[in-house]
C-alpha positions, -999 to 999 in steps of 0.1 A, spaced: 0 0 0 13 34 -9 15 59 19 13 96 9 21 124 33 0 155 27 0 190 41 -25 218 40 -17 226 3 -34 194 -8 -66 203 10 -64 239 -3 -59 225 -38 -94 210 -36 -107 246 -38 -82 260 -64 -92 257 -101 -55 250 -110 -51 221 -87 -86 208 -79 -86 179 -104 -54 164 -89 -62 172 -52 -97 158 -54 -84 127 -72 -59 120 -45 -86 125 -18 -108 100 -37 -79 75 -38 -76 78 0 -114 72 4 -113 42 -19 -84 27 1 -59 28 -28 -35 49 -8 -30 56 29 -32 92 41 -3 103 63 -7 136 80 12 154 108 -3 168 141 8 202 129 -12 199 97 -42 188 116 -39 218 140 -36 241 110 -68 226 94 -88 230 126 -91 267 120 -98 264 83 -132 274 69 
């Protein structure tokens, strides 16, 4: 199984026209179980305050 480390830019890319195709595809691969999401405590903390 492929493990992929992500930071806030991946999640932000879901809302950016330039990157949304790739970011959303990666999120779907996590949801489908094709890849394993690896995320730091710092990134989680940064996302807590996101809209």
